C-alpha positions as CSV (number, residue, x, y, z in Angstrom):
1,M,75.3,104.8,86.5
2,R,74.8,105.5,90.2
3,T,78.3,104.1,91.2
4,R,79.9,106.7,88.6
5,A,78.0,109.5,90.0
6,I,79.1,108.7,93.7
7,L,82.9,108.5,92.2
8,L,82.4,111.9,90.5
9,A,81.2,113.4,93.7
10,A,84.0,112.3,95.5
11,L,86.5,113.5,93.2
12,L,84.8,117.0,93.0
13,A,84.1,117.4,96.7
14,P,87.1,117.7,99.4
15,A,86.9,115.9,102.5
16,F,85.9,118.3,105.5
17,A,88.5,118.8,108.1
18,P,87.0,117.6,111.7
19,Q,86.7,119.8,114.6
20,G,89.9,120.8,116.6
21,D,91.9,121.1,113.0
22,P,94.7,123.7,113.8
23,S,94.0,125.6,110.7
24,P,90.3,125.6,110.4
25,A,90.1,129.3,108.6
26,R,93.1,128.0,105.9
27,D,91.2,124.7,105.2
28,R,87.7,126.4,104.6
29,D,89.7,129.0,102.1
30,A,91.1,125.6,100.4
31,V,87.8,124.0,100.2
32,L,86.4,127.1,98.9
33,A,88.9,127.6,96.4
34,F,88.6,124.2,95.5
35,R,84.5,124.8,94.7
36,Q,85.2,127.8,92.9
37,G,87.8,125.8,90.6
38,D,90.9,127.8,91.9
39,L,92.8,124.8,92.2
40,E,96.2,126.4,92.5
41,T,95.2,128.4,95.7
42,A,93.3,125.0,96.8
43,R,96.7,123.3,96.5
44,S,99.0,125.8,97.9
45,A,96.8,126.0,101.0
46,W,96.8,122.2,101.7
47,L,100.3,121.9,101.0
48,A,101.3,124.8,103.6
49,E,99.2,122.8,106.0
50,L,101.2,119.7,105.5
51,E,104.4,121.4,105.8
52,E,103.6,123.5,109.0
53,G,101.4,120.9,110.7
54,A,104.2,118.7,112.0
55,G,101.7,117.6,115.0
56,L,98.7,116.9,112.7
57,P,97.1,113.8,113.6
58,Q,97.9,111.0,111.1
59,A,94.1,110.8,110.0
60,E,94.1,114.7,109.5
61,R,97.3,114.4,107.4
62,G,95.5,111.7,105.5
63,R,92.5,113.7,104.7
64,I,94.9,116.5,103.3
65,L,96.4,114.2,101.1
66,Y,93.5,113.2,99.5
67,D,92.1,116.5,99.0
68,L,95.4,117.2,97.0
69,G,95.0,113.9,95.0
70,N,91.2,115.4,94.0
71,V,93.1,118.8,93.0
72,A,95.8,116.9,91.0
73,F,93.1,114.8,89.0
74,R,91.1,117.8,88.2
75,K,94.0,119.5,87.0
76,G,94.7,116.5,84.8
77,D,97.7,115.4,86.7
78,V,96.5,111.8,87.0
79,L,99.6,110.2,87.8
80,E,100.6,113.0,90.7
81,A,96.8,112.0,91.8
82,V,97.9,108.3,92.1
83,G,100.7,109.4,94.3
84,W,98.5,111.7,96.8
85,Y,95.7,108.8,97.0
86,T,98.3,106.3,97.7
87,A,100.1,108.3,100.4
88,S,96.8,109.0,102.0
89,L,96.2,105.4,102.3
90,R,98.9,104.9,104.0
91,L,97.8,106.8,106.8
92,R,94.3,106.2,106.4
93,P,94.1,102.6,104.7
94,R,90.5,101.8,105.3
95,D,88.9,105.3,103.6
96,A,86.7,103.8,101.0
97,D,86.6,107.1,99.0
98,A,90.4,106.9,98.6
99,W,90.5,103.4,97.3
100,R,87.6,104.4,94.8
101,N,89.5,107.6,93.5
102,L,92.7,105.7,93.6
103,E,91.4,102.8,91.5
104,H,89.7,105.4,89.0
105,A,92.8,107.4,88.8
106,R,94.9,104.3,87.8
107,T,92.1,103.1,85.4
108,T,92.5,106.6,83.6
109,A,96.2,106.5,83.7
110,K,96.3,103.0,82.2
111,L,97.6,101.2,85.1
112,E,97.0,98.1,86.9
113,P,94.6,98.0,89.7
114,A,96.3,98.6,93.0
115,D,94.1,95.8,94.6
116,R,94.5,93.2,91.7
117,G,92.1,90.9,93.2
118,D,94.4,87.9,93.7
119,L,95.6,86.0,97.0
120,A,98.9,87.9,97.4
121,A,96.9,91.4,96.9
122,T,94.3,90.0,99.3
123,V,96.9,89.4,102.0
124,E,98.4,92.3,101.5
125,R,95.3,94.7,101.9
126,L,94.3,92.8,105.1
127,L,97.8,93.3,106.6
128,S,97.9,96.9,105.7
129,A,94.0,97.3,106.8
130,L,95.4,98.7,110.4
131,T,97.5,101.7,111.0
132,L,100.9,101.0,113.1
133,E,99.1,102.5,116.2
134,E,96.1,100.4,115.7
135,S,98.5,97.5,115.1
136,Q,100.2,97.9,118.4
137,W,96.9,98.1,120.0
138,L,95.6,94.8,118.7
139,V,99.2,93.0,120.0
140,L,98.6,94.7,123.3
141,V,95.0,93.3,124.0
142,A,95.9,90.3,122.3
143,T,98.6,89.8,125.1
144,V,96.6,90.9,127.7
145,L,93.9,88.1,126.7
146,W,96.7,85.5,126.5
147,A,98.0,86.4,129.9
148,G,94.6,86.1,131.5
149,A,94.0,82.6,129.7
150,L,97.7,81.4,131.2
151,A,96.7,82.6,134.6
152,G,93.2,80.8,134.7
153,E,95.4,77.6,133.3
154,A,97.9,78.1,136.1
155,L,95.2,78.5,139.0
156,R,92.4,76.1,137.9
157,G,94.0,74.0,135.2
158,G,91.6,71.6,133.1
159,R,90.9,71.4,129.1
160,V,89.1,74.5,128.6
161,W,91.7,76.9,130.1
162,R,94.4,74.9,128.3
163,R,92.7,75.6,125.1
164,L,92.0,79.2,125.8
165,S,95.9,79.6,126.7
166,I,96.5,77.9,122.9
167,G,94.0,80.1,121.5
168,G,95.5,83.1,123.1
169,L,98.8,82.4,121.8
170,C,97.5,82.1,118.3
171,L,95.6,85.3,118.8
172,V,99.0,87.0,119.6
173,L,100.9,85.5,116.7
174,A,98.3,86.5,114.4
175,S,97.9,90.2,115.7
176,L,102.1,90.3,115.3
177,A,101.6,89.8,111.6
178,P,99.7,93.2,110.9
179,W,102.5,94.9,113.5
180,A,105.3,93.7,111.9
181,W,104.0,94.4,108.1
182,N,103.4,98.3,109.3
183,R,106.8,98.4,111.1
184,A,108.4,97.4,107.9
185,R,106.5,99.6,105.6
186,T,107.3,102.6,108.5
187,A,111.1,101.8,108.0
188,R,110.9,102.2,104.2
189,D,111.0,105.5,102.1
190,P,109.2,104.7,98.7
191,V,108.8,106.8,95.8
192,L,106.1,106.2,92.9
193,V,107.1,106.6,89.3
194,I,104.8,109.1,87.6
195,E,106.8,109.9,84.5
196,G,104.3,109.8,82.0
197,S,105.9,109.0,78.8
198,E,105.9,105.4,77.2
199,R,109.1,104.6,78.2
200,G,108.7,105.5,81.6
201,A,111.4,107.1,83.7
202,E,114.9,106.8,82.9
203,V,117.2,105.8,85.5
204,R,121.1,106.9,85.1
205,S,124.3,105.7,86.7
206,E,125.2,109.3,88.0
207,P,122.9,112.1,88.9
208,R,123.8,114.1,85.8
209,E,121.8,114.5,82.1
210,G,124.6,112.9,80.6
211,A,125.1,109.6,82.6
212,A,124.5,106.5,81.3
213,V,121.1,105.2,81.4
214,V,120.8,101.9,83.4
215,A,117.0,101.0,83.5
216,T,113.8,102.5,82.6
217,V,111.0,102.3,84.9
218,A,107.4,102.3,84.2
219,A,105.0,104.7,85.7
220,G,102.8,103.4,88.6
221,E,106.2,101.3,89.8
222,E,107.3,102.0,93.5
223,L,111.1,102.0,94.3
224,E,112.9,102.7,97.3
225,R,114.6,106.0,98.0
226,L,118.3,105.7,99.0
227,D,119.3,109.3,98.6
228,A,118.3,112.4,97.1
229,L,119.7,115.7,95.5
230,P,118.0,119.0,94.5
231,D,116.8,117.6,91.1
232,W,117.8,113.9,91.5
233,T,116.7,110.7,93.7
234,K,118.5,107.8,94.1
235,G,116.3,104.4,93.9
236,E,116.9,101.0,94.4
237,L,116.0,99.2,91.4
238,P,114.4,95.1,91.1
239,G,117.0,93.1,91.3
240,G,118.9,95.1,94.0
241,S,120.7,97.6,91.7
242,A,120.3,101.3,92.1
243,G,120.4,104.4,89.8
244,W,119.5,108.3,89.8
245,A,116.2,109.7,88.0
246,R,115.0,113.1,88.0
247,G,113.2,114.6,90.9
248,R,110.2,115.2,88.8
249,S,109.6,111.7,87.5
250,L,109.0,110.4,91.2
251,F,106.7,111.2,93.9
252,S,107.3,110.4,97.7
253,L,104.7,108.4,99.4
254,R,106.2,109.4,103.0
255,R,104.2,112.6,103.5
């Protein structure tokens, strides 16, 4: 019961902007509108912050994405809420509230958990626990420590310094894993399928309604965006083939 109460509070309460937010008045208006149940006004204000705040810190963008997820969930657009929470976690991967709300939204939408709890999911969670900037700092610190150990071995020698040098090398190699993961993820442009029908999103051979359906993709699946038109998005399907789906069926995770 306590866990449910905490989750409900997280869904009903928007996150607050930290001091130094470039649009404090607009953010206060959005929070007030959200509390009063004026979800469209809150959504419009937070979307405007995203569109106009090109220089927003990564954590602040993630906070706004989280708030938009709460708006979508309260409106009943559960699959869209899944998209907002997922996008938020790409910027704030250790946000416990976003993780709880994401899992709750996915359960409500009858999707598999984002964190399945198996070995592959655990490794992915560990690799994605740091942002790209944090992983870069980790590599830098590990490299400095390794360089110090190498210098100690060169100047003083001995078994201890040799072991420290080997340990430093292992630390550098370990720190490269989350950095490489983040670099690869940054290069991707994923979209989330938010088509609520039982068949999922229809993927067509061409960007027009009468084109042949080459595949259907279930809600909650991620595709790599390859191209986009005003009403259509081209995505890469499992197996390497590609096709076009209606833009309203897909949610961009790069925000």
